[in-house]
C-alpha positions as CSV (number, residue, x, y, z in Angstrom):
1,P,-215.3,146.2,-4.2
2,K,-217.8,147.9,-6.4
3,F,-219.8,145.7,-8.7
4,E,-220.5,146.7,-12.3
5,W,-221.7,145.1,-15.5
6,K,-219.2,144.6,-18.3
7,K,-219.7,143.7,-21.9
8,R,-219.3,140.0,-22.7
9,Y,-215.9,140.3,-24.3
10,A,-214.6,142.9,-21.9
11,Y,-214.4,140.2,-19.3
12,K,-211.1,139.4,-17.6
13,R,-210.7,136.3,-15.5
14,G,-210.0,136.9,-11.8
15,K,-209.1,134.9,-8.8
16,I,-211.6,135.0,-6.0
17,C,-210.6,134.0,-2.5
18,Y,-212.6,134.0,0.8
19,I,-210.4,134.0,3.9
20,P,-212.7,133.0,6.8
21,S,-212.4,133.7,10.5
22,E,-211.7,129.9,10.9
23,R,-208.4,130.3,9.1
24,N,-206.5,129.5,12.2
25,L,-207.6,125.8,11.9
26,V,-204.6,125.3,9.6
27,S,-202.4,126.6,12.4
28,A,-203.9,124.9,15.4
29,I,-204.4,121.4,13.9
30,N,-201.2,119.6,12.8
31,N,-203.0,117.1,10.5
32,W,-205.6,119.6,9.2
33,F,-205.3,118.0,5.7
34,E,-206.6,114.8,7.1
35,V,-209.7,116.4,8.6
36,K,-212.9,115.8,6.6
37,F,-214.8,119.0,5.8
38,K,-217.8,119.7,3.7
39,D,-217.3,121.5,0.4
40,N,-217.6,125.0,1.9
41,N,-215.5,128.1,2.3
42,I,-213.3,126.6,5.0
43,R,-212.3,123.7,2.7
44,N,-211.7,126.1,-0.2
45,F,-209.4,128.2,2.0
46,M,-207.4,125.1,3.0
47,I,-206.8,124.4,-0.6
48,E,-205.6,128.0,-1.1
49,W,-203.4,127.7,2.0
50,S,-201.9,124.4,0.8
51,D,-200.8,126.0,-2.5
52,A,-199.6,129.3,-1.0
53,R,-197.4,128.0,1.8
54,K,-195.3,126.0,-0.7
55,S,-194.1,129.3,-2.2
56,Y,-192.1,130.2,0.9
57,N,-189.1,128.2,2.1
58,K,-186.2,128.6,4.5
59,E,-184.1,130.5,1.9
60,Q,-187.0,132.7,0.9
61,P,-189.3,133.1,3.9
62,L,-192.2,135.5,4.2
63,S,-191.7,138.4,6.6
64,V,-194.8,138.8,8.7
65,L,-195.8,142.4,8.9
66,D,-193.5,144.4,11.3
67,L,-193.4,141.6,13.9
68,S,-189.8,140.6,13.3
69,T,-191.1,137.2,12.5
70,K,-190.7,135.0,9.4
71,Y,-192.7,132.1,8.1
72,Y,-191.7,129.3,5.8
73,Y,-192.8,125.8,4.8
74,D,-190.4,122.9,5.1
75,D,-191.5,120.4,2.4
76,K,-189.1,117.7,3.7
77,V,-191.0,117.3,7.0
78,E,-194.2,118.9,5.8
79,R,-194.3,121.4,8.6
80,D,-195.1,125.1,8.8
81,L,-192.3,126.9,10.7
82,V,-191.9,130.3,12.2
83,T,-188.6,132.1,13.0
84,M,-188.9,134.5,15.9
85,E,-186.9,137.7,16.6
86,S,-184.8,135.7,19.2
87,G,-183.7,133.3,16.5
88,A,-185.8,130.5,17.8
89,T,-187.8,128.4,15.3
90,L,-191.2,127.1,16.3
91,E,-193.9,125.1,14.6
92,L,-196.8,127.3,13.7
93,T,-199.0,125.2,16.0
94,D,-196.8,126.2,18.9
95,T,-197.0,130.0,18.3
96,S,-199.5,132.5,19.8
97,S,-203.1,132.6,18.8
98,G,-202.4,135.9,17.2
99,L,-199.7,134.5,14.9
100,Q,-201.9,131.5,14.2
101,S,-204.5,133.9,12.8
102,V,-202.2,136.4,11.1
103,I,-199.9,134.1,9.3
104,P,-202.5,132.2,7.2
105,L,-204.1,135.5,6.3
106,E,-200.7,137.1,5.3
107,V,-199.4,134.0,3.4
108,V,-202.5,133.6,1.3
109,S,-203.1,137.4,0.7
110,E,-199.4,137.9,-0.3
111,Y,-199.4,134.9,-2.5
112,L,-202.6,135.7,-4.4
113,T,-202.0,139.4,-4.8
114,A,-198.2,139.6,-5.3
115,Y,-196.4,136.3,-5.7
116,I,-198.4,134.8,-8.6
117,Y,-198.2,138.0,-10.6
118,K,-194.4,138.2,-10.5
119,E,-192.8,137.9,-13.9
120,G,-192.9,134.3,-15.2
121,R,-195.5,133.2,-12.7
122,D,-198.7,134.6,-14.2
123,A,-199.6,131.1,-15.6
124,N,-199.8,129.6,-12.1
125,L,-203.5,130.1,-11.9
126,S,-204.4,129.9,-15.6
127,V,-207.0,127.5,-16.8
128,T,-205.2,124.2,-17.6
129,N,-208.2,122.0,-18.3
130,K,-207.9,121.1,-22.0
131,G,-211.6,120.7,-22.4
132,I,-212.4,124.1,-21.0
133,N,-209.6,125.6,-23.2
134,K,-211.0,124.0,-26.3
135,S,-214.6,125.0,-25.5
136,L,-213.6,128.7,-25.0
137,E,-211.4,128.7,-28.1
138,D,-214.3,127.4,-30.3
139,K,-216.8,129.7,-28.7
140,I,-214.8,132.9,-29.2
141,Y,-213.7,131.9,-32.7
142,Y,-217.1,131.0,-34.0
143,E,-219.0,133.9,-32.4
144,L,-216.6,136.7,-33.4
145,F,-214.8,135.5,-36.5
146,I,-217.1,132.9,-38.2
147,D,-220.6,134.0,-37.5
148,H,-219.8,137.5,-38.4
149,P,-221.8,138.4,-41.6
150,L,-218.7,139.7,-43.4
151,N,-216.6,136.7,-42.6
152,L,-217.0,134.0,-45.3
153,L,-214.0,131.9,-44.2
154,T,-214.4,128.6,-42.5
155,P,-211.8,126.7,-40.4
156,T,-209.8,123.9,-42.1
157,S,-209.2,120.7,-40.1
158,Y,-206.0,118.6,-40.4
159,L,-206.2,115.0,-39.6
160,K,-202.7,114.8,-38.2
161,G,-203.0,115.1,-34.5
162,G,-206.6,116.3,-34.8
163,E,-205.4,119.9,-34.9
164,T,-207.5,122.7,-36.3
165,L,-206.1,125.5,-38.4
166,R,-208.1,128.6,-37.6
167,L,-208.3,131.1,-40.5
168,F,-208.6,134.9,-40.0
169,K,-209.2,137.7,-42.5
170,T,-206.6,140.1,-41.0
171,S,-203.6,140.0,-38.6
172,S,-205.5,142.3,-36.3
173,D,-208.2,139.6,-36.0
174,I,-205.5,137.2,-34.9
175,D,-204.3,139.7,-32.3
176,K,-207.8,140.2,-31.0
177,Y,-208.4,136.5,-30.8
178,E,-205.2,135.8,-28.8
179,Q,-205.9,138.7,-26.5
180,L,-209.4,137.4,-25.7
181,L,-208.0,134.0,-25.0
182,R,-205.6,135.6,-22.5
183,Q,-208.4,137.5,-20.9
184,F,-210.6,134.4,-20.4
185,L,-207.9,131.8,-19.5
186,N,-205.3,133.7,-17.4
187,V,-205.8,135.4,-14.1
188,H,-205.5,139.2,-14.2
189,Y,-206.5,140.3,-10.7
190,T,-207.6,139.0,-7.3
191,R,-210.7,139.6,-5.2
192,L,-210.1,139.1,-1.5
193,Y,-212.9,138.6,0.9
194,I,-211.6,138.6,4.5
195,E,-213.6,138.0,7.6
196,E,-212.4,139.6,10.8
197,A,-208.8,140.5,10.0
198,E,-208.4,141.7,13.6
199,Q,-209.0,138.2,15.1
200,N,-206.8,137.5,18.2
201,I,-204.3,140.4,17.6
202,F,-203.4,143.7,19.4
203,P,-204.5,147.0,18.0
204,A,-201.0,147.9,16.6
205,T,-201.0,144.7,14.6
206,Q,-204.5,145.3,13.4
207,R,-203.3,148.6,12.0
208,A,-200.3,146.9,10.4
209,I,-202.6,144.4,8.7
210,V,-204.9,147.0,7.2
211,Y,-201.9,149.0,6.0
212,H,-200.4,146.0,4.4
213,L,-203.6,144.8,2.7
214,L,-204.1,148.2,1.2
215,Q,-200.5,148.3,0.1
216,L,-201.1,145.0,-1.7
217,M,-204.2,146.6,-3.4
218,N,-202.0,149.4,-4.8
219,S,-200.5,147.4,-7.7
220,K,-200.9,147.5,-11.4
221,E,-203.4,144.6,-11.2
222,E,-207.0,145.7,-10.4
223,H,-207.2,143.9,-7.1
224,S,-210.1,144.5,-4.6
225,L,-210.7,143.9,-1.0
226,F,-213.9,143.2,0.9
227,L,-213.4,143.3,4.7
228,T,-215.7,142.6,7.5
229,T,-214.8,143.8,11.0
230,H,-215.9,144.3,14.6
231,S,-212.9,146.4,15.4
232,P,-212.8,150.2,15.6
233,Y,-209.0,150.0,15.1
234,V,-209.5,148.6,11.6
235,L,-211.7,151.6,10.7
236,Y,-209.3,154.1,12.3
237,A,-206.4,152.6,10.2
238,L,-208.5,152.7,7.0
239,N,-209.4,156.3,7.7
240,N,-205.7,157.2,8.0
241,C,-205.1,155.7,4.6
242,I,-207.9,157.7,3.1
243,M,-206.7,160.9,4.8
244,A,-203.2,160.3,3.6
245,H,-204.5,160.4,0.0
246,L,-206.5,163.6,0.6
247,V,-203.4,165.5,1.9
248,K,-200.9,164.1,-0.6
249,D,-200.7,167.4,-2.4
250,T,-200.6,169.7,0.6
251,M,-198.6,167.8,3.3
252,P,-194.8,168.2,2.9
253,M,-193.3,165.1,1.3
254,E,-190.8,164.7,4.2
255,E,-193.7,164.5,6.6
256,Q,-195.7,162.1,4.4
257,Q,-192.8,159.7,4.2
258,K,-192.8,159.4,8.0
259,L,-196.4,158.1,8.0
260,K,-196.8,154.4,8.6
261,C,-199.6,154.5,6.1
262,Y,-197.6,156.3,3.4
263,N,-197.5,153.3,1.0
264,S,-201.1,152.4,1.8
265,R,-202.8,155.6,0.6
266,I,-206.1,155.1,-1.1
267,S,-208.6,157.5,-2.8
268,P,-211.9,157.7,-1.0
269,Q,-213.5,157.2,-4.4
270,L,-212.3,153.6,-4.3
271,V,-213.6,152.9,-0.9
272,S,-217.1,152.2,0.4
273,V,-217.7,151.8,4.1
274,Y,-221.0,150.6,5.7
275,E,-222.4,149.5,9.0
276,I,-225.4,147.3,9.5
277,Q,-228.3,148.7,11.4
278,E,-231.3,146.5,11.9
279,G,-230.5,144.4,8.9
280,T,-229.9,147.4,6.6
281,L,-226.6,148.7,5.2
282,K,-225.9,152.3,6.1
283,P,-223.0,154.3,4.5
284,I,-220.8,156.0,7.2
285,Q,-218.5,158.1,5.0
286,T,-218.6,161.9,5.1
287,Q,-218.7,164.1,2.0
288,N,-215.0,164.1,1.6
289,G,-214.9,160.3,1.8
290,T,-213.4,159.9,5.3
291,I,-215.2,157.7,7.8
292,G,-217.6,159.6,10.0
293,K,-219.9,158.6,12.9
294,H,-220.3,154.9,13.4
295,Y,-221.4,152.4,15.9
296,F,-218.0,151.9,17.5
297,N,-217.8,155.7,18.3
298,R,-221.2,155.7,19.8
299,I,-220.4,152.8,22.1
300,T,-217.1,154.4,23.1
301,N,-218.8,157.7,23.9
302,E,-221.5,155.9,26.0
303,I,-218.9,154.0,28.0
304,M,-216.8,157.2,28.6
305,D,-219.8,159.2,29.6
306,E,-220.8,156.6,32.2
307,Y,-217.3,156.8,33.6
308,Y,-217.2,160.6,33.8
309,N,-220.6,160.6,35.5
310,M,-219.2,158.3,38.2
311,L,-215.9,160.2,38.4
312,E,-217.7,163.2,40.0
313,Y,-218.4,161.1,43.1
314,W,-214.9,159.7,43.5
315,G,-212.0,161.0,45.6
316,D,-211.4,164.7,45.8
317,N,-214.3,165.4,43.4
318,K,-217.0,164.2,45.8
319,E,-218.9,166.8,47.8
């Protein structure tokens, strides 16, 4: 994501979630909720996972990418279950290491970028602490509507219930006040920080994860994604999504709709890609925004060059 300063009252509350590479702990350990962890990113993720998994049940499971696999949580036995293409149902702890890594990532990502923003669910992550609410209400009211030099009104308190009647000069002031409360108290977007999305999975599934994550970003909410990777396949998949945007006005629609990345297109202006060289961030995008030369390409070329050098001395090629 790109970071930018915003004016004080242009702020909108967002949900921030870090999905660590250790996410498969919730899959590999049956009693993960009993394990003692320090207050760090792993513990935070486990809290997110605990909330997210309860949103998917046997009647409404989560389809996992294009793997013909569905996940749901059985609250009666408090178990995470996976239905395979064959119809067999396994506990998450008994599935492959790939599924144990993919499913927590997918469940939390889907929940925090799509599920909670469905109509009627936008209050799921709103601030519910009455003390915080009251503090914000007072702060906004007194700074914008009382301390203003043109506003000579003061709030009137009623003893009954200890409630306060807030007075405003105009109806537009009321609208502005209520809008600011929504901005500060309700969640409007999600920031995902994902470590090594490619962990334990085949290249085709790595591609599917990238496509799905970018599809989740393409919503009316201003979500953003920060992704770290050691996989060239993740970069190749991202590059396809960028190119799909660049050719959207020139490639026949019939051909575009055949692309696996069709719903994951993204403008290069919304993407920043870097590699780390000797502790320094180096941009690796070309002038048109696609991904250019990078470390993975260089290593691949070196490996293949070594192979072709040896190939000259093997079989019918040797002198």
